N, C-alpha and C positions, 0 to 999 in steps of 0.2 A: 848744506843749508836746507832745512826741511821745506821751507816755503818754495824754494826753487823747484822741488819735485812736485809740489801741489800745483804749480804753474802748468805742468804737463798733464797731470792726471785729471784735472777738473777744468773744463773749458770756461767756467765762470771766472777763472783767474787768468784771463788772457791779456796779451800784450800785442798791440799792432802798431804799425808805423804812425798812424794818425791818432791813436787813442790808447788809453790804458784802462783796464777793468777797475771799476770802483771797488770791487771786493779785493783785488790785489793791492791797491793802494791802502785800503783799510787794514788788511793783514800786515802789510809792511810797516805802517804807522804804529801798530801795536807791537810788532816785533822789535822795533828800534827804541822803544821806551827804555831809557838807560837804567833807572832804578826800578826794580820790579818786586820789591818787598811789599806785598799787599797790605801788611799791617801798618805801614807808615801813612801819615796824612798826605804827604807830598805825592805818593804814588796814587792814592785814592783820587786826588785832585786831577792828576794827569789822566787817569782812566776815565774820569768824568768828562774831561775835555775830549778824549778819544771817542767816547760815546756820542758826544755832541757832533763830531764829524760824521758819524754814521747816520744820524737823523737829519743832517744838513743844517743844524743850528750854527755851525761854524765851519770854516774851510780847512783850518789846520789846527793841530794841537799846540805847537809853538814852533818858532823858526828853527831851532836846533833839531827837533824831531823831523821836520820837513826836509832839512838838509840831509840828515842821515837816511831818510826814506829814499830819496832820489840817489844818494850815494850807493845804497844797497841795490837799488833797481839797476843802476848802471853796472855794478859789479855782476849782477845776475846776467845781464845782457852780454857783457864781455866774456863771462864764463861759457855761456851758451854758444857764442860766436867761436870761441877757441875750440870747443868740443866739435862744433860743426866743421871747422877748418881741418882739424885733425882727422875726422872721419872722411872728409872729402879727399885729403891727401892719401889716406889708406886705400880708398877706392881707386884712385888714380894709379897707385902702385900695383894693385891687384890687376887692374885692367892692362897696364903695361906688361906685367908678367905674362898674362895669358896671350896678349897680342904677340909678344916676343916668342913664346913657346909655339904658337900656331904658325908663325912665319918660318921658323927654323927647324922644327921637328917634323919628321914624316910620320904619317899614320899608316899602320898596317891593317 
């Protein structure tokens, strides 16, 4: 997911326990628009609603878009948590390996 990587590269797309970046929410809302054929009238109307969320004229595009936005946000967080847990487990294994080696191997 390209947005996930932008989350780490640009601090404007930040996520904290008590708040979420306005830019991240805006990008996710655009990303989850289901029909994205720019030539259709329906897509043009949805993009207009998305632009209204940027300017603050409206809070959400529609209920389905908002549901999908938070679904993808949760998916991103779960993915980041899983990667962090895997990295932590790898560090623990490396640490254990070196501790075991230092304890039972003699140095000359």
